[in-house]
N, C-alpha and C positions, 0 to 999 in steps of 0.2 A: 358691424354689418352683417346678417344673416346669409348663411351658405348658399349659393345660387344650385338651385336643383334642375332648372332646366334653362337653357339658352340657345340663342339661334345667332348665326351669323352669317351676315348678307344673304339670308334666305329668300328664294323665289319659289313662289307656290303655283299652281294651278291645274289644269284637267288638259289631257290630251297632249301637252308638250305647248298649251297655251299658258303663258304667264297672265296669272290674276293680279297678284302682288309681287313686289320684288325688294328688296334691300332691308328685309324685316330683321330687326334686333330685339330679340327680347330677353330680360334676365328675369326669371321666376324665383323668388327668394323662398326660403323655408319660413313658414308659417306666417306668410302674406297672400293676400288677395289681390290679383292682378287681371283686370278686366277690359275687355275689349270691346269698344264702341263704336259706331260709324253707320252711315245709311244703308240700308238694303242691297245687297249685290256688291259691297266694299271689297269683301274678300276675308271675312271675320273666321266663317266657317272653312273656308277653305286653309287656312293658318292652322285652325285648331285640328283639322283631319290631317296636316303635315306632320304637327309635332308629335302626333300620337302613331305617325307610320300608317295612316288609311290612306294617305297619298305620298306618293316620291316627290321629293324636293325635286324642282326643277333648276336649283341653283343654291350655291351655298351648303349651310350643315346646321344640323341639329343635335345638340349632346344633351344627355342627362347626366349631369353631374358632370365628370371629365371624360365620361363614354360618348364616342359618337353614337348616335340612334341607330344607324343604319348596321353598326356591328355587334349590337346587342340581340340575343337570340330570344326567339317569343316569349319564353319563360321569363326571363331577364326583365323583359319590357313589363310582362301582364303583373309582375311583381313589384315593379318601380311606380306604374302608371295607371291609375283606374279614369276609364273614361265613359262619360254619359252625354252622349250627343241626342240632338231632338229628333222625334219621330215617337211613334206609338209602337211599341214590342208587341208582338205578336207570340203567343205560347199556345200549347197545346196540353191541354189536363195538367197544368202546373200550378200547385199552390205557390204563395206568396214566398212562403220560406224554401221552397225548391229553388226559385228564381234568386233568393238571396245567395243560396248554398253553390252556386255555380261561380259565385265570387272567389270561392276556395279552391278553384281547381288548379290555379297556377301551383298549390301546397301538397294536392292530392296524388301525384301519378296520373299514369295513364287509366287506370281503373276509376278514378273520379270518387275512391272510398273516402268519407270523412272520418276524421279521427274525433276524440274526444275534444280536444283542442279547437279542431275548425269549426264544430258545433258551438262552443261556447262562443266562438268569433262571431258567430252567424247571431247567436241569440244577443251577445254584446251591440251588434250594429243595429238590429232590429229594436232594442230598448233606446239607442241614441237617435232614432229615427222618428220614436214613438209609434212604433207598428208593430207592438207585441200581438197585441189585439186582432190582427188581420192576417197573422202569419200562416193558419190555416186556411185562409178564404183560396177561392179560383180566382188566379190572377186576372182574367180575361173577365171578371165580373166586379172589379172593384174601380173606385173614382181615379179620374186622371190624378188628381192630387194624392191619393194613396200611391197609385202605381209610380209615381216619382219618388216617392219616398222609398218605397221597395226598392227600385232600381239604385238608388241611392244608397240604401242599405247593402245593396250587391259590391257597389264599388268600395263601400267602407271597410268591408269585411276583407277586402285584399290586402288591408293594411297597405295601401300605396303612400310613396314620398309625396307625389304630384297625383291631384286628383284635376282632370280636364272636363269641363261641361260647355256644352253650347246651347244657349239660350234656354236654360235650366227651368224658368219660370212659364215658359210656353204652355197653355192649357190650364195653369193653375190661377183660383182665384185668390183674392188679396190674404185670407188668412193662411193658405199653405205657401204663398210667395215669403210671406214674413217668416214662417217656421222654416222655411228653405233656407233664407239669409241667414236666421239665426244657428242653424246647425252647420252651415259652412264658415262662419266665423269660430263654433267652438272648435270644429275640424283643425282650422288654422292656428287657433291661440293654444289649445291644449295637446293637439297632436304633432304640431307644427309642420302639417301637411303646406305644400305650396299649391295654392287654388288659381287655378288658369280657368277664365271662363268667358263668354260674349254675353252682352245683356242688351235688350231694346229700352227697358225700363231705366230712365237716365236717374230717376230719382233714387231707384236702390242700389244702381252703381256710384252714385255720388256718397249714399251712405255707407257701405260696406268694403269699397275698393280702399287698398293702400295705394297702388297706382293704376293710371287708368291710361291703355294707350287707344288714340284714334286712329282708324282705318279710314283713309279717303283718296281717291283717286287709283293709284296703283302702289301706294305703300303708306307707312306711318306718316300722318298729319302732324301730329304732337303727342309727347309723352309726358305725363307729370302725375302729381298727386291731386285727389278730387280738387282741393282749394284752388291748385292752378288750372285745371282744366275749366272748372266750372266759375271762369272769371275772364274779364275782358273780350266778353264776345266770342270767345273761341266754340262754344257748343253752337250758337248762329253760324258761324262760317262752316263749320264742319258739318251740318245739315243743309246748309243753304238756304235757312230761313230768315223770314224778316227780322230787321233788326229792333231789338227790343221786346219780340215776341216771345222769348224764352226767360223765365225768371230762374237767374242763375243762383240766388239764393235758396230757393226749394228743389230747384232740379227740376221742373217742370214747364211745361208750353202755356202760353197764354193765347187769348184770339189775337192781340195787337190791339192798338189804339186805333179810332175812327179819325178821318182828317177832315169832317166837318166842325162847324163851330159849337161847342159845348152848350147846350141848354139848361143842364142841371149842374149847381156845385153841392159838392159832396164836402161836409165838416167830419172829417173821421181822424183816427189815430188808434194806436193801441192795438190793431186787428178788427178794431167794431166795424168796420167799411169793406171788410174784402168781399163778402158774400154779396154786398150791393153793387160792387164795382163791377163782378162779374155778372150779377143780374142785367144791370144797364147795358154792358157790352152785348151780352145774349139778345136784347130787344134791339139792339141798333141804335141806342141813344147814346151821344156823344155828351160828355160830360168832364168837367173840370174837376179838381181836389185839392185839398190845403186845409190848413197846413199841417203838413206832415214833416216829422222829423227824419233825417237820412238813416238815422239806426233804427227805427219803428219798425214792427213786426210786418207793417203793411206797407212800408214803402216800395219794396220790389212789385208788388203788383198795381199800386197806384201807379209807378212810372211804367209799368208795360202798358194798362189799358188806358189812363186817363188822356184825353186829348191836350189837357194841360195841367200842368202840376205847380203848385207853388208849393216849394218846401224850406225846410230850415236845419242849418247846421245842427249835426248831433249832439247833446246835452247842453243846447243853447236855449234861453227862453226866446220866444218868439219877437222878431224886432218891428219896430214901426214900420220898415219897410216893408217888410214881409206883409203885415198886417194890411197895410194900403194896397197891396198889390192884390193880395187875394179879397179884399172887399170890393175893388173896382170888377175884377173878374166874376165874383159871384153877382154884383149887379148886372153886368152884361148877361149873365147865363138867364137870368129872369126865374129862376126856380133855386131852391137851395133845400138840402135835406142834412139834417145833423146826427150822426149815429151814434154819438158821444151820451154817456149817461154820468159821468163826472168830471171834472175839469181839477186842474191843480197849477202851480206857479208856472210850468213849462208851457201849457198849452191855455192860459190865461186868455189869449186873443183869441182862441177858437169860441169860448163862451161869448166874447162880445161880437164875434160875426154872429153866431146862431141870434144872439139880441138884435142885432141890425135887421137880420132878414126876417125876423118876427114883427117889427116895425115896418117893413117895407112891405110886409103881406105877402113874402115871397117864400116861406117856410113851410115845406110840405112833410107831411109823414111819410116814412119809411114805406109804409105798404103801398103808397100811390107807384112804386119802381118795383116792386118785388115781382 
């Protein structure tokens, strides 16, 4: 087990003596990424502000290593913990490199004069976040994604043991979100930094986190690995959404199935019908789907969106029983669409379904529903 860099014991946190969350137990390990998720207002930001001493704990304790947080000097804390909180930072006539250099102030003394070593750490941090080309630019005149990278460079050049980030992907487009996640993973793997952050993007939390803490009500709802959290309906319970409307396999929400009788039967598999499922749901057309193997890439989406689904066990050829069920369902729908381009031993009966639909005159082109 890696060294515990930050921990909390029975932590209560809030504002103006009003407790927002309580009984919080966190163990952030060296070289690992710990992510807080949960509904808006659950207390994720409150926890992060408390563990970096922007808020005073209302109960319990926070430890940096074996030292109590409240006993550390400001300079000791600044060298151990770097913080990147949500919000647009305003500066007055500062270049990007000037902003990054502020990250070295815990090492420079009162006059803030940077040594050659300090300047090298600044340049190294700019290289790491791929921001050398904007180092001389006015910080107030760059994009949100570039600003986030500059702020992260400032946090990195402090050489912290712990990096705390509150919704770091806010304001970022998909390119910069992915770049940021790669940088955080590199910091954890190569510099052995303990990363603690909150995220709203569940698909990112699922892919990058080593441990996820779910915050709900006034405390921790559940703690576990991504595999543990993204299974068994945990996310749906955490956010109070309709059962089956969240695709656990992909960490993404779906609109949920319609309750009306299906009027289209989709013969799919291998991911070929995912786009059509979503198109039909957007148009408000209830549909049935089959015959999908339970280990198929499109099974989670079909299960979330299809009013009725005929499935087969993983690695098994489609049985006669499942074929008959799919055939009767397809006939009752009165319309069929096949998204498959090829067939094999495992889905031969899907080819038979398509042939039967053509014989009955109910086989439609995909373009009819796109």
